[in-house]
C-alpha positions in Angstrom: 89.2 21.7 -78.4 87.6 18.4 -79.0 89.9 15.5 -79.9 89.7 14.2 -83.5 87.5 11.1 -83.8 89.2 8.0 -85.1 89.4 7.7 -88.8 86.6 5.5 -90.2 87.3 2.7 -92.7 88.4 4.3 -95.9 85.8 4.1 -98.7 86.8 2.4 -101.8 88.2 4.9 -104.3 88.5 4.8 -108.1 90.9 6.6 -110.4 90.2 8.9 -113.3 92.3 8.8 -116.4 95.1 11.3 -117.0 95.8 14.2 -114.7 99.1 15.7 -113.4 101.1 15.9 -110.2 101.8 19.6 -109.8 103.7 21.6 -107.1 100.9 22.6 -104.7 102.5 25.9 -103.3 99.7 25.9 -100.7 102.0 26.4 -97.7 102.5 30.0 -98.8 99.0 31.1 -97.6 98.2 28.5 -94.9 100.8 29.7 -92.4 98.7 32.6 -91.2 95.1 32.6 -89.9 92.3 34.1 -92.0 92.1 37.9 -91.5 89.2 40.3 -92.0 89.8 42.5 -94.9 89.4 46.2 -94.2 86.2 48.0 -95.2 87.0 49.9 -98.4 85.9 53.4 -99.1 84.0 52.3 -102.2 82.4 49.0 -103.1 81.9 48.1 -106.8 79.3 45.4 -107.1 78.7 43.9 -110.6 75.2 43.0 -111.6 76.4 39.8 -113.2 78.2 37.6 -110.7 76.7 34.4 -112.0 76.2 32.3 -115.2 73.1 33.7 -116.9 71.3 37.0 -117.3 72.5 40.0 -115.3 70.4 41.2 -112.4 68.1 44.3 -112.6 68.9 47.3 -110.3 66.4 48.1 -107.6 68.1 51.3 -106.4 68.9 54.7 -107.8 71.9 57.0 -107.4 71.6 58.8 -104.1 69.8 56.0 -102.2 71.2 54.9 -98.8 71.4 51.1 -98.5 72.1 48.8 -95.7 74.3 45.7 -95.5 72.4 42.6 -96.8 69.8 44.8 -98.6 68.9 43.5 -102.0 70.0 46.1 -104.5 69.3 44.1 -107.7 66.8 41.4 -108.5 67.1 38.3 -110.7 66.0 38.4 -114.3 64.5 35.1 -115.2 65.3 31.6 -113.9 69.0 31.5 -114.8 69.9 34.6 -112.7 70.6 35.6 -109.1 69.9 38.6 -106.9 72.6 40.9 -105.7 72.9 42.4 -102.2 74.8 45.3 -100.7 77.9 44.1 -98.8 78.0 47.1 -96.5 75.9 50.2 -95.7 76.4 53.4 -97.6 75.2 55.6 -100.4 74.7 54.7 -104.1 77.0 57.0 -106.0 76.9 55.5 -109.5 75.2 52.8 -111.6 77.5 52.5 -114.6 79.9 50.5 -116.6 83.1 49.6 -114.6 85.9 47.1 -115.1 84.9 43.6 -114.0 87.0 40.4 -113.7 86.6 38.7 -117.1 89.2 37.2 -119.5 88.2 39.7 -122.2 89.0 42.7 -120.0 85.7 44.3 -120.9 83.5 46.1 -118.4 80.0 45.5 -117.0 77.2 47.3 -115.3 78.0 47.9 -111.6 76.4 49.5 -108.6 79.0 51.7 -106.7 78.5 52.2 -103.0 80.3 54.8 -101.0 80.5 53.1 -97.6 79.6 55.1 -94.4 81.9 53.0 -92.1 78.9 51.8 -90.0 78.7 48.4 -91.8 75.1 48.3 -90.5 72.9 45.3 -91.4 69.5 45.9 -92.9 66.2 44.1 -92.1 66.7 40.4 -92.9 64.1 37.7 -93.5 63.0 35.4 -90.6 65.6 32.7 -89.8 64.4 29.1 -90.0 65.3 27.6 -86.7 64.2 24.1 -87.7 64.7 23.6 -91.4 63.3 20.0 -91.2 59.8 21.5 -90.8 60.2 23.2 -94.2 59.3 21.9 -97.6 61.8 21.9 -100.5 60.1 24.9 -102.3 60.5 27.1 -99.3 64.2 26.3 -98.8 64.9 26.7 -102.5 63.2 30.1 -102.5 65.3 31.2 -99.6 68.5 30.1 -101.4 67.3 32.0 -104.5 66.6 35.1 -102.5 70.1 35.0 -101.0 71.6 34.9 -104.5 73.9 32.0 -103.7 76.0 30.7 -106.6 78.7 28.1 -107.0 81.5 29.6 -104.9 84.1 27.2 -106.3 84.4 29.5 -109.4 81.6 28.3 -111.7 79.1 30.7 -110.3 76.1 28.6 -111.4 72.9 29.7 -109.5 72.6 27.2 -106.6 68.8 27.3 -106.5 68.7 26.1 -110.1 71.2 23.3 -109.4 69.2 22.1 -106.4 66.2 21.6 -108.6 67.1 18.6 -110.8 63.5 17.9 -111.7 60.9 15.3 -110.6 62.2 12.6 -112.8 65.8 12.8 -111.6 65.9 11.8 -107.9 69.2 12.5 -106.2 70.6 9.7 -104.1 74.1 11.0 -103.4 75.2 14.4 -102.4 78.9 15.1 -103.0 80.8 17.9 -101.2 83.7 19.1 -103.2 86.5 20.0 -100.9 89.3 18.8 -103.1 90.7 22.3 -104.0 93.2 20.6 -106.4 94.7 23.7 -108.1 98.0 25.0 -106.9 98.2 28.1 -104.5 94.4 28.1 -103.7 93.6 27.4 -100.0 90.4 29.3 -99.3 88.3 26.1 -99.1 91.0 24.5 -96.9 90.8 27.3 -94.4 87.0 27.4 -94.5 86.9 23.7 -93.6 89.3 24.2 -90.8 87.5 27.1 -89.2 83.9 26.7 -90.4 83.4 23.0 -90.7 80.2 23.1 -88.7 78.6 25.5 -91.2 79.6 23.3 -94.1 78.0 20.2 -92.5 74.9 22.1 -91.5 74.5 23.2 -95.2 75.0 19.6 -96.3 72.3 18.5 -93.9 69.9 21.2 -95.3 70.6 20.1 -98.9 70.1 16.4 -98.1 66.8 17.2 -96.5 65.8 19.3 -99.6 66.8 16.6 -102.1 65.9 13.6 -99.9 69.4 12.2 -100.6 70.4 9.0 -98.9 74.1 9.6 -98.5 76.7 12.4 -98.5 80.3 12.0 -99.6 82.9 14.7 -98.8 86.0 14.5 -101.0 89.2 16.2 -99.7 92.7 15.8 -101.1 95.0 14.0 -98.7 97.4 17.0 -98.6 94.9 18.8 -96.3 95.1 16.8 -93.0 93.8 19.6 -90.8 90.7 20.1 -92.9 90.0 16.4 -93.1 90.2 16.1 -89.3 88.0 19.1 -88.7 85.4 17.9 -91.1 85.3 14.4 -89.6 84.8 15.9 -86.2 81.9 18.1 -87.5 80.3 15.1 -89.1 80.6 13.0 -85.9 78.7 15.8 -84.0 76.0 16.3 -86.7 72.6 14.7 -87.3 73.8 13.2 -90.6 76.8 11.3 -89.2 75.2 7.9 -90.1 74.9 8.8 -93.8 78.0 11.0 -94.3 81.6 10.0 -94.9 84.7 12.2 -95.3 87.0 10.7 -98.0 90.7 11.5 -98.3 91.4 11.3 -102.0 94.8 11.2 -103.7 96.3 14.5 -104.6 96.2 14.7 -108.3 95.1 17.6 -110.6 92.3 18.0 -111.6 90.6 15.8 -108.9 88.4 18.8 -108.0 86.7 18.7 -111.4 83.1 17.7 -110.9 83.2 14.6 -113.2 86.6 13.6 -111.9 85.5 13.8 -108.3 82.4 11.8 -109.0 84.5 9.1 -110.7 86.9 9.0 -107.8 84.3 8.7 -105.1 81.6 6.5 -106.8 83.2 4.9 -109.9 80.4 6.3 -112.0 80.8 8.2 -115.3 78.7 11.3 -116.2 77.4 10.8 -119.7 78.8 12.9 -122.5 76.9 16.2 -122.7 75.0 15.1 -119.6 74.8 16.2 -115.9 75.4 14.3 -112.7 71.7 14.4 -111.8 71.2 11.9 -114.7 73.0 9.3 -112.6 71.5 10.4 -109.3 74.3 12.5 -108.0 74.6 16.2 -107.1 77.9 17.9 -106.5 78.3 21.1 -104.4 81.3 23.2 -103.3 81.9 23.4 -99.6 81.8 27.2 -99.5 78.4 27.1 -101.3 77.0 24.9 -98.6 78.3 27.1 -95.8 76.4 30.0 -97.5 73.3 27.9 -97.7 73.5 27.3 -94.0 73.8 31.0 -93.2 71.0 31.9 -95.5 68.5 29.4 -94.2 69.3 29.4 -90.4 70.3 33.1 -90.1 68.6 34.8 -93.0 71.8 36.3 -94.2 72.9 36.5 -97.9 76.6 35.8 -98.8 78.0 39.4 -98.8 81.5 38.2 -98.1 83.7 35.2 -98.8 87.2 33.7 -98.2 89.7 34.7 -100.8 93.3 33.5 -101.1 96.0 36.1 -101.8 99.2 34.3 -102.7 102.1 34.1 -105.0 105.7 35.2 -104.4 104.9 38.7 -105.6 102.7 39.2 -102.5 104.5 40.5 -99.4 102.3 38.6 -96.9 100.3 35.8 -98.6 97.2 34.7 -96.6 93.5 34.2 -96.8 91.1 37.1 -96.2 87.4 37.3 -95.4 86.5 39.8 -98.1 83.3 41.8 -98.8 82.0 41.4 -102.3 82.8 44.5 -104.3 86.2 45.2 -102.6 88.8 46.4 -105.2 91.7 44.0 -105.8 94.1 46.9 -105.1 92.7 47.3 -101.6 93.1 43.6 -100.9 96.7 43.7 -102.1 97.4 46.6 -99.8 95.9 44.6 -96.9 98.5 41.8 -97.7 101.4 44.2 -97.5 101.5 45.1 -101.1 103.5 43.7 -104.0 107.2 42.9 -103.8 109.8 42.1 -106.4 109.1 41.9 -110.1 105.5 40.8 -110.6 104.9 39.5 -114.1 101.1 39.3 -113.9 98.1 39.3 -111.6 95.9 36.2 -112.0 92.3 35.7 -110.8 91.9 32.1 -109.9 94.6 29.4 -110.1 97.6 29.3 -112.3 96.0 26.5 -114.5 92.5 27.7 -115.1 92.7 31.4 -114.0 93.1 34.4 -116.2 95.3 37.5 -116.1 93.8 40.7 -114.7 94.0 43.9 -116.8 93.5 46.2 -113.8 93.9 46.2 -110.0 90.6 48.1 -109.8 88.4 45.1 -110.6 86.2 44.1 -107.7 86.0 40.8 -105.8 82.9 38.9 -106.8 81.0 35.9 -105.4 83.0 33.6 -107.7 86.5 35.0 -106.9 88.4 32.5 -104.8 92.1 33.5 -105.4 94.3 36.4 -106.5 97.8 35.5 -107.5 100.8 37.9 -108.0 103.2 35.7 -110.0 106.8 36.4 -110.6 108.9 35.5 -113.7 110.1 32.4 -111.8 106.5 31.2 -111.2 105.1 32.2 -114.6 107.9 32.5 -117.1 107.1 34.2 -120.4 105.8 31.6 -122.9 108.1 30.5 -125.7 107.0 30.8 -129.3 104.7 27.9 -130.3 106.3 25.3 -132.5 104.6 22.8 -134.9 102.9 19.9 -133.4 105.2 16.8 -133.3 102.4 14.3 -132.6 104.0 13.0 -129.5 100.6 12.1 -127.9 101.5 13.5 -124.4 98.4 15.7 -124.5 96.1 12.7 -124.9 97.9 10.8 -122.1 97.1 13.5 -119.5 93.6 14.5 -120.6 91.3 13.7 -117.7 88.3 13.6 -119.9 89.7 11.0 -122.3 89.6 13.3 -125.3 92.0 13.6 -128.3 93.5 17.1 -127.8 95.7 16.9 -130.9 92.7 16.2 -133.2 90.7 19.0 -131.5 93.6 21.4 -132.1 93.7 20.6 -135.8 89.9 20.9 -136.2 89.8 24.2 -134.2 92.5 25.6 -136.4 90.7 24.6 -139.6 87.4 25.8 -138.2 85.6 22.5 -138.8 82.5 22.7 -136.4 81.2 19.2 -137.4 84.4 17.5 -136.5 84.7 19.5 -133.2 81.3 18.2 -132.2 82.1 14.7 -133.3 85.2 14.8 -131.0 83.2 16.1 -128.1 84.8 19.5 -127.7 82.3 20.6 -125.1 83.4 17.8 -122.8 86.7 19.6 -122.4 86.9 21.2 -118.9 89.8 23.5 -119.9 92.0 22.3 -117.1 95.2 23.0 -119.0 96.9 19.7 -118.6 97.4 19.3 -122.3 99.1 22.7 -122.7 101.2 22.1 -119.6 102.9 19.0 -121.1 103.0 20.1 -124.7 106.7 20.2 -125.8 105.8 22.5 -128.7 104.4 25.1 -126.3 101.1 25.3 -128.2 98.4 27.2 -126.2 95.9 24.4 -126.7 93.3 25.6 -124.3 93.0 28.9 -126.2 92.2 27.1 -129.4 89.6 25.0 -127.6 88.0 28.2 -126.1 87.9 29.8 -129.5 86.4 26.6 -131.0 83.7 26.6 -128.4 82.9 30.3 -129.0 82.6 29.5 -132.8 80.3 26.6 -132.1 78.1 28.7 -129.7 78.0 31.5 -132.3 76.9 29.0 -135.0 74.3 27.5 -132.7 73.0 31.0 -131.9 72.8 31.8 -135.6 70.9 28.6 -136.2 68.4 29.4 -133.4 68.0 32.9 -134.8 67.4 31.5 -138.3 64.8 29.1 -136.9 63.2 31.9 -135.1 63.1 34.1 -138.2 61.7 31.2 -140.3 59.0 30.6 -137.7 58.1 34.2 -137.7 58.0 34.2 -141.5 55.7 31.1 -141.6 53.4 32.7 -139.0 53.2 35.9 -141.1 52.5 34.0 -144.2 49.7 32.1 -142.5 48.3 35.3 -141.1 48.2 37.0 -144.5 46.6 33.9 -146.1 43.9 33.9 -143.4 43.3 37.6 -144.0 43.1 37.0 -147.8 40.6 34.2 -147.3 38.5 36.4 -145.1 38.6 39.2 -147.7 37.6 36.9 -150.5 34.7 35.5 -148.4 33.5 39.0 -147.7 33.7 39.9 -151.4 31.7 36.8 -152.3 29.0 37.8 -149.7 28.8 41.3 -151.2 28.4 39.9 -154.8 25.7 37.6 -153.6 23.9 40.5 -152.0 24.0 42.4 -155.3 22.7 39.5 -157.3 19.7 38.9 -154.9 16.2 40.5 -155.7 15.3 43.1 -153.0 11.6 42.4 -153.5 11.4 38.6 -153.5 14.6 37.8 -151.7 15.4 35.2 -154.3 18.5 35.2 -156.5 18.1 36.6 -160.0 18.7 34.4 -163.0 19.6 34.8 -166.6 20.9 37.8 -168.4 19.6 40.3 -165.8 21.7 38.8 -163.0 24.7 38.6 -165.2 24.3 42.2 -166.4 23.8 43.4 -162.9 26.9 41.7 -161.7 28.9 43.2 -164.5 27.4 46.7 -164.3 27.4 48.2 -160.8 25.7 51.4 -162.1 22.8 49.4 -163.5 22.6 47.5 -160.2 22.2 50.9 -158.4 19.5 52.0 -160.7 17.6 48.8 -160.2 18.0 49.0 -156.5 16.5 52.5 -156.6 13.6 51.3 -158.8 13.1 48.4 -156.4 12.8 50.7 -153.5 10.1 52.8 -155.4 8.2 49.6 -156.3 8.3 48.5 -152.7 7.0 51.9 -151.6 4.1 51.7 -154.1 3.2 48.2 -152.9 3.2 49.3 -149.3 1.0 52.2 -150.1 -1.4 50.0 -152.1 -1.7 47.6 -149.1 -2.5 50.6 -146.9 -5.1 51.9 -149.3 -3.2 55.1 -150.0 -3.3 54.9 -153.8 -0.3 54.9 -156.1 2.9 56.7 -155.0 4.7 59.3 -157.0 8.0 61.0 -156.9 6.7 63.4 -154.2 6.7 60.5 -151.8 10.4 60.2 -152.2 12.9 62.4 -150.4 14.8 65.0 -152.3 18.0 62.9 -152.0 16.3 59.8 -153.4 14.9 61.9 -156.3 18.3 63.3 -157.1 19.8 59.8 -156.9 17.3 58.4 -159.4 17.7 61.3 -161.8 21.5 61.0 -161.8 21.4 57.3 -162.3 19.0 57.7 -165.3 21.3 60.3 -166.8 24.3 58.1 -166.5 22.4 55.2 -168.0 21.3 57.3 -171.0 24.8 58.6 -171.6 26.2 55.1 -171.5 23.6 53.8 -173.9 24.3 56.7 -176.4 28.0 55.8 -176.5 27.3 52.2 -177.4 24.8 52.9 -180.3 26.4 52.8 -183.9 26.5 56.1 -186.0 24.2 56.5 -189.0 25.0 57.7 -192.6 24.8 61.4 -191.5 27.4 60.8 -188.9 24.9 61.0 -186.0 24.2 58.1 -183.7 20.9 56.3 -184.2 
């Protein structure tokens, strides 16, 4: 093993406001090396393992698939493809329980594994990524379905496309892993530091970034040493620095880490790309390296299994789709009185409603917590306005005010107090002496605001459709009126001379369609006589007309006579004169 390089001069660090010092509990799962989780009999692979629209299945029940084969394609820009994490047969495409705070299910593809774990045909690896343009690398990342593996699950190909007017100068690698119990990124940096740095080099080439900063909390000395050694042996050593940052929750938050490493603040409602920075989780960059240089999608990931309710806490390399129950058995099962299973950390995770939910791309930790670790919450008491929640808020919000406005359902005030800047870290609820579940109120307030915003968009869409329909009907009415005017003009035009009629004849014709028909028939007879006279055939008679024309003229004359008789006044004998 190579000796660790000497520590470089420590970069100047800043401090973010608020935060907490929490018991780390990380030694529970770092005492054992990472183990390969057994291949389960069935893999349940959700079609939505990312923020955005669910993927669309490409397979049917009964199909045999191979490891790494794409089994669902992305739907739109904000989506990610899904791949089979082992070989086997598709036995179902249906709703199954998925890891979500609501406990609701989602559409999943179920694979009965064949035990071969055979890889399918993979795309061509790129031996020298520096010969590739940004679009080709980004397309490979999109094909692999890589998302933020730190838990956010944001499609990486979208995040690596900040736009032409937002050049990225600094790439930040997030290796802080600040939440208690979770150690999967720590173990990845210890054992796979080379892949992480290779991924960083690829992304720097893609973004044309000038520098790379790697933030790791100072309670991970092994990971810091391994990453510094990997940087020293890489081609980006002159532009990359590993920074040991103070252990303080939530230093792993994107905005907080940017503040600590650069001293810059991300604007309210903005993104880091607005200030020339892009932040990526270390596990996401390791997946980028494997996808680009080996052509392999991320079909497995490191997952921490910890808590005092687990017999043998440790980290596992787990295939996506593995049921949580199988993973717990691989760790020796549960022991003691387990109060709840939590997906994620104790601060930002959520309780699982079933052990049958699968591991997804965004799953980084499964906790089995006892009553000692997660005591039952006491009943909430009225707020005493102590202000402790505001002191620990790392985003510099006013949690107490947000709480009141969330309770009173005042959306305008919630926007004014920047509710969406809340990262739901749970610091405020952790220190609240009244045991108020503040984060739950904030989540509910965000849901209400999103629902109102969706209603507003729907109303705008409906109004636009109504305006378009009204304009379309007006256009059709204008066309109908124009056509009617043309027909009236045609009726009031002399068929023999082609000039418009004037006086009472034209007015009578316009008012009496029957008279117009009679005159048109007479005009045709007159035109026929004139044509015969020019040809020297003598005057025409009714025998020159067709039987249909003769009947038409006779019927018109009869109708005209009947109409005239009705309009004449009656004489003294009662008969019409």
